[in-house]
C-alpha positions in Angstrom: 8.9 -0.2 -28.2 10.5 -1.8 -31.2 13.4 -4.0 -30.6 12.6 -4.4 -26.8 12.7 -8.1 -25.9 10.7 -7.7 -22.7 9.2 -4.3 -22.3 8.4 -2.6 -19.0 4.7 -1.7 -18.5 3.8 0.8 -15.9 0.2 0.6 -14.6 -1.1 3.6 -12.7 -4.1 3.9 -10.4 -4.8 7.6 -10.1 -5.7 9.1 -6.7 -8.5 11.3 -7.9 -11.7 11.3 -5.8 -11.4 7.8 -4.4 -11.6 6.8 -0.8 -10.0 3.9 1.2 -13.1 1.8 0.4 -12.3 1.8 -3.3 -9.6 -0.8 -4.2 -8.2 -1.6 -7.7 -9.3 -5.2 -7.9 -8.8 -5.2 -11.7 -5.0 -5.1 -11.2 -5.1 -8.5 -9.5 -6.5 -10.0 -12.7 -4.6 -7.9 -15.2 -1.1 -8.1 -13.9 -0.7 -11.9 -14.1 -1.7 -11.7 -17.8 0.7 -8.9 -18.6 3.6 -10.7 -16.8 3.4 -13.3 -19.6 4.7 -10.7 -22.1 6.3 -7.9 -20.0 7.8 -6.7 -16.8 5.1 -4.9 -14.8 5.3 -2.1 -12.2 2.2 -0.8 -10.4 2.0 2.7 -9.1 -1.0 3.3 -6.8 -1.2 7.0 -6.4 -4.0 6.7 -3.8 -2.0 4.5 -1.5 1.0 6.8 -1.7 -0.9 10.0 -1.7 0.9 10.9 -4.9 -0.2 13.8 -7.1 0.6 13.5 -10.8 1.8 17.1 -11.0 4.4 16.6 -8.2 8.1 16.3 -8.7 8.1 13.0 -6.8 5.7 11.5 -9.3 8.0 12.6 -12.1 11.0 11.2 -10.4 9.3 7.8 -9.8 8.2 7.4 -13.4 11.6 8.3 -14.7 13.2 5.8 -12.4 10.8 3.1 -13.7 11.5 4.1 -17.3 8.6 2.3 -18.8 8.1 1.4 -22.4 4.3 1.6 -22.1 2.0 3.2 -19.6 -1.5 2.1 -18.7 -3.9 4.4 -16.7 -7.2 3.3 -15.2 -9.9 5.9 -15.8 -13.2 6.2 -13.9 -15.8 8.8 -14.8 -15.4 10.6 -11.4 -11.6 10.7 -12.0 -11.6 11.5 -15.7 -10.1 15.0 -15.1 -7.3 13.4 -13.0 -6.7 10.7 -15.6 -6.4 13.2 -18.5 -4.2 15.6 -16.5 -2.0 12.6 -15.7 -1.8 11.7 -19.4 -0.8 15.3 -20.3 1.9 15.2 -17.6 3.3 11.9 -18.8 3.3 13.0 -22.4 5.4 16.0 -21.5 7.7 13.9 -19.3 8.2 10.9 -21.6 6.9 12.0 -25.1 8.0 8.8 -26.9 6.2 6.4 -24.5 2.7 5.4 -25.6 -0.1 5.7 -23.1 -3.2 3.5 -23.0 -6.3 4.2 -21.0 -8.7 1.6 -19.6 -11.4 1.3 -17.1 -15.1 2.1 -16.7 -15.1 5.6 -18.3 -13.4 4.6 -21.6 -15.4 1.4 -21.7 -18.7 3.3 -21.8 -17.6 6.3 -23.8 -15.0 4.7 -26.0 -13.0 7.9 -25.8 -9.2 8.1 -26.1 -8.9 11.5 -24.4 -5.4 12.8 -24.8 -3.8 9.3 -24.6 -2.5 7.3 -27.6 -4.9 4.4 -27.1 -7.8 3.3 -25.0 -9.0 -0.3 -24.4 -12.7 -0.8 -24.1 -14.1 -3.6 -21.9 -12.1 -6.4 -20.2 -8.4 -6.0 -20.8 -6.9 -9.2 -19.5 -6.6 -10.7 -23.0 -6.4 -7.5 -25.1 -3.7 -5.6 -23.2 -1.0 -8.3 -23.5 -1.9 -8.5 -27.2 -1.5 -4.7 -27.5 2.0 -5.0 -25.9 3.0 -7.7 -28.5 1.7 -5.6 -31.4 3.6 -2.5 -30.3 6.8 -4.5 -29.7 6.4 -5.9 -33.2 5.9 -2.4 -34.7 2.4 -3.3 -35.9 0.8 -1.0 -38.5 -2.2 1.1 -37.8 -4.2 -1.4 -39.9 -3.1 -4.3 -37.7 -3.9 -2.3 -34.6 -7.5 -1.7 -35.8 -8.0 -5.5 -35.7 -7.4 -5.7 -31.9 -10.8 -6.1 -30.2 -11.7 -3.1 -28.1 -8.7 -0.9 -29.1 -9.4 2.7 -29.9 -7.0 5.4 -31.1 -7.4 8.9 -32.5 -8.5 8.9 -36.1 -9.4 5.2 -36.1 -11.8 4.3 -38.8 -12.5 0.7 -37.8 -12.9 -1.0 -34.5 -13.5 -4.6 -33.7 -15.8 -5.0 -30.7 -14.3 -6.5 -27.6 -15.9 -9.8 -26.5 -16.3 -10.6 -22.8 -14.1 -13.4 -21.5 -16.4 -16.5 -21.3 -14.2 -18.9 -19.2 -13.2 -16.8 -16.3 -11.3 -19.6 -14.6 -8.7 -19.6 -17.4 -7.5 -16.2 -16.1 -6.0 -18.1 -13.1 -6.0 -16.7 -9.5 -5.9 -13.0 -9.2 -2.6 -11.6 -7.8 -3.6 -9.6 -4.8 0.0 -8.4 -4.1 -0.4 -6.3 -7.3 -3.2 -4.2 -5.8 -1.2 -3.4 -2.6 -3.8 -5.2 -0.4 -1.5 -5.0 2.7 -1.0 -1.3 2.2 -4.7 -0.7 1.9 -5.1 -2.5 5.2 -2.4 -0.2 6.7 -4.4 2.8 5.5 -7.7 1.6 7.0 -9.3 -0.3 4.0 -12.8 -1.2 5.2 -15.8 -1.8 3.0 -18.6 -2.5 5.5 -16.5 -5.1 7.3 -15.7 -3.5 10.6 -12.1 -3.9 11.7 -11.6 -7.4 10.2 -9.0 -8.0 7.5 -10.9 -8.1 4.3 -10.6 -8.4 0.6 -12.9 -7.9 -2.4 -13.7 -10.9 -4.6 -15.3 -11.0 -8.0 -17.2 -14.3 -8.5 -19.2 -13.4 -11.6 -19.2 -10.8 -14.3 -22.0 -9.4 -16.5 -25.5 -7.9 -16.0 -28.5 -8.9 -18.0 -30.6 -6.0 -16.7 -31.1 -2.7 -18.3 -31.5 -0.2 -15.4 -31.3 3.1 -17.1 -29.2 4.8 -14.4 -26.5 2.0 -14.4 -23.5 1.4 -16.6 -22.8 -2.2 -15.4 -23.9 -3.9 -18.6 -22.0 -1.4 -20.7 -18.8 -2.2 -18.9 -19.0 -6.0 -18.5 -21.7 -7.1 -21.0 -25.1 -8.6 -20.4 -24.1 -12.2 -20.3 -23.6 -13.6 -16.8 -20.3 -15.4 -16.5 -19.3 -17.3 -13.4 -16.1 -18.7 -11.9 -16.4 -22.3 -10.9 -17.0 -23.2 -7.2 -13.7 -25.1 -7.3 -11.9 -21.9 -8.4 -13.6 -19.9 -5.7 -12.5 -22.5 -3.1 -8.9 -22.1 -4.2 -9.2 -18.3 -4.2 -10.6 -18.2 -0.6 -7.9 -20.5 0.7 -5.2 -18.3 -1.0 -6.7 -15.2 0.7 -6.8 -16.9 4.0 -3.3 -18.4 3.8 -1.4 -15.5 2.2 -3.3 -12.5 3.6 -5.1 -13.8 6.7 -8.4 -12.5 5.3 -11.3 -12.9 7.7 -14.0 -11.0 5.7 -14.8 -11.2 2.0 -16.8 -8.7 0.1 -18.3 -10.3 -3.0 -18.6 -7.2 -5.1 -20.4 -8.7 -8.1 -23.4 -7.0 -9.7 -25.3 -10.3 -9.9 -23.8 -12.9 -7.5 -27.3 -14.2 -6.7 -28.6 -14.3 -10.2 -28.6 -18.1 -9.9 -29.7 -19.0 -6.3 -28.3 -22.5 -6.8 -24.9 -21.1 -7.5 -25.0 -19.2 -4.2 -26.1 -22.3 -2.4 -23.2 -24.3 -3.9 -20.8 -21.5 -2.8 -22.2 -21.6 0.7 -21.9 -25.4 0.9 -18.3 -25.2 -0.3 -17.5 -22.7 2.5 -19.1 -24.9 5.1 -17.2 -27.9 3.9 -13.9 -26.0 4.2 -14.2 -24.4 7.6 -11.0 -26.3 8.7 -8.9 -24.1 6.4 -11.1 -21.0 6.1 -11.8 -20.6 9.8 -14.6 -18.2 10.6 -14.3 -16.3 7.3 -17.4 -14.1 6.9 -19.0 -12.7 3.8 -21.1 -9.9 2.4 -22.5 -8.7 -0.9 -22.2 -5.0 -0.4 -23.3 -3.9 -3.9 -26.7 -5.4 -3.2 -28.5 -8.4 -4.7 -31.6 -8.7 -7.0 -34.5 -9.1 -4.7 -36.4 -11.5 -6.9 -33.4 -13.8 -7.5 -33.6 -15.3 -4.0 -35.4 -17.9 -1.9 -35.7 -18.9 1.7 -33.1 -21.7 1.4 -30.6 -19.4 -0.1 -30.9 -17.0 2.8 -30.6 -19.8 5.3 -27.4 -21.1 3.7 -25.9 -17.6 3.4 -26.5 -17.1 7.2 -24.8 -20.4 7.9 -21.9 -19.6 5.6 -21.1 -16.3 7.3 -23.4 -13.6 6.0 -25.0 -11.3 8.7 -26.9 -9.1 6.3 -28.1 -8.7 2.8 -28.8 -5.6 0.7 -31.8 -5.2 -1.6 -32.1 -2.4 -4.1 -35.7 -1.5 -4.8 -34.4 2.0 -5.6 -37.9 3.5 -5.0 -41.1 2.8 -3.2 -43.0 4.1 -6.2 -43.7 1.4 -8.9 -44.0 4.3 -11.4 -40.4 5.4 -10.7 -39.1 1.9 -10.7 -40.6 1.5 -14.1 -39.1 4.8 -15.3 -35.7 3.5 -14.2 -36.1 0.4 -16.3 -35.5 -1.7 -13.2 -37.9 -4.5 -14.2 -38.8 -5.2 -10.6 -42.3 -5.8 -9.1 -42.1 -4.0 -5.7 -44.7 -6.5 -4.5 -42.0 -9.1 -4.3 -40.0 -7.2 -1.7 -41.9 -7.6 1.6 -41.9 -11.4 1.3 -38.2 -11.6 0.6 -37.4 -9.3 3.6 -39.5 -11.7 5.7 -37.5 -14.7 4.3 -34.2 -13.0 5.1 -35.3 -12.1 8.6 -36.5 -15.7 9.2 -33.0 -16.9 8.3 -31.4 -14.5 10.8 -30.2 -11.9 8.3 -30.7 -8.2 8.7 -31.8 -6.3 5.6 -30.6 -3.0 4.2 -32.3 -1.3 1.2 -30.8 1.0 -1.4 -33.0 3.9 -2.6 -32.3 6.5 -5.3 -34.2 9.8 -4.9 -34.8 12.5 -7.5 -34.7 10.2 -10.5 -35.9 12.3 -13.6 -39.7 12.2 -13.5 -40.0 11.6 -9.8 -42.8 13.7 -8.3 -43.7 14.6 -4.7 -46.3 11.8 -4.8 -43.6 9.3 -5.7 -41.6 10.4 -2.6 -44.7 9.9 -0.5 -45.1 6.4 -1.9 -41.5 5.7 -1.0 -42.2 6.9 2.6 -45.2 4.6 2.9 -43.2 1.7 1.4 -40.4 2.1 3.9 -43.0 2.3 6.7 -44.7 -0.9 5.5 -41.6 -3.0 4.8 -39.4 -3.6 7.9 -36.0 -2.8 6.5 -33.3 -2.8 9.3 -31.5 0.0 7.5 -31.6 2.0 4.3 -29.0 4.0 2.2 -30.1 7.0 0.2 -28.4 8.0 -3.0 -29.2 11.0 -5.1 -29.6 10.3 -8.8 -26.5 11.1 -10.8 -26.4 10.8 -14.6 -23.5 8.5 -15.4 -22.0 9.0 -18.9 -23.7 7.1 -21.7 -26.3 5.3 -19.6 -29.8 5.4 -20.9 -30.8 8.1 -18.4 -27.8 10.2 -19.5 -28.8 9.8 -23.2 -32.4 10.8 -22.5 -31.4 13.9 -20.5 -29.0 15.0 -23.3 -31.6 14.4 -26.0 -34.1 16.5 -24.1 -31.6 19.3 -23.6 -31.7 18.9 -19.8 -28.0 17.9 -19.6 -24.9 19.1 -21.3 -23.3 16.3 -23.4 -19.9 17.2 -21.9 -21.2 16.6 -18.3 -19.0 14.2 -16.3 -19.6 13.4 -12.7 -17.0 14.8 -10.4 -17.5 12.6 -7.3 -19.8 9.7 -6.7 -20.9 10.8 -3.2 -21.4 14.5 -4.0 -24.3 16.2 -5.8 -23.3 18.5 -8.6 -26.3 18.1 -10.8 -30.0 18.1 -9.8 -33.0 16.9 -11.8 -36.7 17.8 -11.6 -36.1 21.5 -11.0 -35.4 20.8 -7.3 -32.9 22.5 -5.0 -30.3 20.8 -2.8 -32.5 21.7 0.2 -35.3 19.6 -1.3 -33.0 16.6 -1.5 -31.9 17.0 2.0 -35.5 17.2 3.2 -36.6 14.1 1.3 -33.5 12.1 2.4 -34.0 13.0 6.0 -37.7 12.1 5.9 -36.9 8.6 4.6 -34.0 8.0 7.1 -36.1 9.2 10.0 -38.6 6.4 9.4 -35.9 3.7 9.8 -34.1 5.5 12.6 -37.3 5.8 14.6 -38.0 2.1 14.0 -34.5 1.2 15.3 -34.9 3.4 18.3 -38.1 1.7 19.3 -36.5 -1.7 18.8 -33.8 -1.0 21.5 
């Protein structure tokens, strides 16, 4: 990249195992920062159904002729990301490749790429571009926070971005939002035109099965309400968005923040119209109150999702969830009183879960009037506490990487797939019977 006044950066979103519900929101934040130092082209292989080993892929990359290539790597798509890296190295051997995304953030691996960037890349990726243009030495590169490369002896930790508003508005054109709509993008929003929004980052909790805090840090950082107002108006004006999915891990960590957001929405109905909202990743049950639920309903929420994960306090404690299940029934009652329906997330077959724990979960679902539930089978995500414990006990191969998020390819507790089906069906039958009687 030496001697290039304004390099061309190619950002690639691999197709992998993704569905139309998974949309590369990070591109909307990253591209505006990279445009300050480079020309940027985005190649969304999912949108275009493009395989990295196809001739069309090779022709497109050659036509773009990038000076630097960035690839997003999720754990479930790690095989695709590394295969793409190998293809690109063969195709353009002199062009450096950098990996980013959840998998490299938790594992700090470089794979077969030249570099990887751990954590949030909006600040560090443009800095890497400038360093490569300036022919920085390996020693200079080691000083870039979050940067990894093969044989590196020193790494400066990446720090989360404190003032999120300084990133400016995300550029939704960069994530091909219109094309996702054309291909049926719908994340629990029916047939309304929708978009994902990230209002906060960070997770202070230590759930052993989750990698959220490894990816975005433990400190909660929030966009200002004024920023979110500008963002919603932009989505309504430029994309005619009617339904917003707030995909935060901890949007309701501060109930007052949620109330301020709802008040802002209500005060701007003249420009936002009937824009509706959801928090599809779930909210912490205990970080809520009756007023918050009432305001969410007024602002356009129809349902909320809680994540008790199990009806057995023993299993919840094993998970490191730090949740008292006794809080849940009262919060469900509050949400119902506000006119919201309540869905609950459950994880079955967590390591250490016994048959009695399943029975307790059944009784819990029978006792608490959830309107719906979603059942997930425990999967060891790389470098989470659960993954580490299983590896240390010799129950999981250190090289294990999940293949698909919605498929079971590893089973704990000595159970069989048929056991999981039986348990899941028993739990779902409770709610389905309740719904049938309510008709």
